[in-house]
N, C-alpha and C positions, 0 to 999 in steps of 0.2 A: 526361661520363665522372665515375665516383665510384668511389673507392678508400676501404676500411675496413680498418685493423690491429688487432686485438686483441691484446694482451698479458697473460696471466692465470696465476693459481695458485689451485688449488681443493684445498684440505686440509680433512681432518675424521677422526675417529674412529668413524664409521659411514658408511657409503654412503647408503643412506636410512632413515626409523623407518617407511616403510609399503612394505616389500619386496613385499607382495602386488600393488603399483600400481606399483611403479618396479623397474624391472629394471636401471636404466644404461645410459647410451651407451658405457661402455667393457667392459673385461673383468670378469668376474663375480668378487668377489674371496670368500676363504673367511670363514666365521664367526669370532667370536671367540675369542681363546685365552686371556684372562683376563677378570678382571671389572676390572682396571686399565685404564681408557681410555686412559691416557695412554700405553701401549706401543702401543695400535691407532693412533695419530695419524699419518696417513701420506697422500699424495698421492690424490685420490679416484679412483677408476677411470674416472673421464669428463671429466678434467682434459685441456683444450688449452693448452697454451705460446702457441703462436703460432696466428695464423689472418688469413688474407690473402682478402679479398674484392673481386675490380673488377667492375663493372659498365658498359657501353657501348652507345651507340646513335650511330650516324652516317649521317647522308645523305650518300652518296659524291657527290663534286662533278662529277657527270658527265650530257650533257643539257641540256634547255632549261630556260633561266632559271639554271645553274650557271657554274660556272668553266671546265670544260673542254666544248666540243661545244655551247655557248648556242644557237649560231645555227642548229644543225639542226634538219630539220623532217620530216616524211614518214617513212617504215619505219626510217631509220637514229636519228632523232630518237627514236620510240618504243622503240627495242632500248636504247639507250643511257642513256635517263631513268627516273627514279622508284626508284633502287636505295638499299637500305638494309640496313646491316649491326649486328648488335646481339649480344651476348654477356656470358655471365657465367663469369668464373673463380674457383676456390676454392682456395686453399692451404692447407693446413692440419697441423702436427704431429700425430703418432702418439698414441694414449693410451697410457697405463702398463700396464706387465705384472704381472699379480697372479698368484702363483705357488701352486700346491696339490700335495699329496700323497695318495696313495690307497692301500691303504685304511686309513680310521680305524678303530682296532680300541679306542678308548677309550670313547666314547660319544656318544651323539648331541648336537649342539649345539658342538663343538667344531672350532676349523679348526687343521686338519693342513695345514703347510706344511714346505717343504724345509728344512734348513740350508744359510748360505749362509756360504763362506769369506771373511771381510773383506779377506784379502791376495791375492785372486786376482781379477785383470782381468775383467771380466763381457761385455766388450765384443768384437766381432768385426769385424774393418774388411773392405772390400768392398762391391761394389756389390748391388742387391738380391737378383740373381738369384744373385750367389756365394753369398749368406747364407741359400738358400731351407732347405738343409740345416742348418745351423748359425747361427740366427740372434744366438746370443749364446753365450757361453763355457758349455755345459753342466757343465764338469768343476770349477767354482766351487760346484756345488749337489749336494747329497746329500740321500736320504731317510733322515728320523730314524729311531728306533727308538721304537715306540706304548709306550711304558712309562717309569718314572721314570728320569732321568738319573743316571748313575753314582755310585753311596754308599749311604749309609743313610737312608732317609727318616724312620726312627723317632727318629734322633738329631737331624738336621740338618732342621728345618722350612723352611728356603728351598729344600731339592729340590720341584722339581714335576715335572708331565709334561713329558718330551721332545717338544714340539708344533712343534718347528721355529723358527729365529730369524729366518728371511724375515718382512719386515714385511708389511702387507697389500697395499701396491702396490710395486712396487720403486722407488726414485728416480732410477735411470739407465737402465734399458731400457724402451723404448717400441715399440711395433707400428709398422708402415708408415702415415705418413700419408697426405695426399688430395692428389692433384693431377688437378682436374678442368675442363676446358673444354668450355662447352655454346657453341655458335654458331648465329645465324641468318641468314639471306640472304633480302630481300624483294624483290620488284619490282612496282610498281603502274603497270597503265597504264590510259590511259583510253579508251574503247572506246564513247564516245558521250556526248551532253547529258547530265551529271548522273551518268554513270555509271562506275564503275572495278573494274577486275578486279586482284586483289593474289593472287601465286605466292609462296609461300613455304616453305624449305626449312630443316628444322632438324636439326643435331647434337649429338645428346647423346652425351659424352666422345668429342670430336671427333679426339683423337688415338688413341683405343682405347689408351686408360692402363692394363695390370693392374693393379688395386687387391688386394691378398692380404690374407687376412685374417690375425689374431695367430697366433703360432706355439703349436705344441702346449706346456700350459704346467702339465701334470702331471708332477712330478719323476721320477716311476717307469715313466712311460709311455715305450716304446721308440722314440717316435716325439718324446720331449721335444726341443724347440728347433727344430723342424722346421715349415714352413707349405708345408700340401700343399692349402689352401681358397683359393679366390678370390670374394671381396665383392664385390658391386656388378655392374654391366652391361658388357658389352663397347659399342662404339658403336651406337648407335642412331640412324637417320635416320628423318625423317618427313618429309610434304609437307601442303599447305594452298593449297586454292585457294577465295576469296574475292571476291563479287559484291556491290558496293555498288551502291543505284541508290535 
């Protein structure tokens, strides 16, 4: 049995310098808002705060030469002997959410994002199924006007385009994480002098856990905050038969 736990934080002011090569593991973020990269410093879209991986191999203690039924022989001995169990379990936190807003009427290359009310609680309580239609508090977000903030830009040089105050990625909200169990059971049987037959059953996503994709992240979309897409696969079983001689 081996177990690994990783705690990490991945920050940056850019997702990648080679966007044409790397799309990122998380949610794509909108482009730069200003030339001041300090304001772009945030969690990377592929940040994973917690990750646990367990893997294990167990020879079951039944049958010939084992603790239980070690003295059996014949058909019964063959049936209860040679069983092995192994698997991999992955538990992982979700990726940060990166909000956008469209349409961008300012110009190409600008990252248009929603405004976030700093006094509003963005979190929504409840189970995963309860939150599918409202993964977070959408009332905390609003779509900015695609123009200057209120005031006279000619007399106040501090005024800028209202591109939204949301950071590149949200520091509090995340997509659903990973809870995946893969398991295999194998039975080896001796069928002659120097010959072994192994039958193996493998289950991917053993508990048929539904893995949901991130919610809709475009603030002006009617489905904003809703999850309507499933990512990953349902439980998959595969069988194998191997003869060694």
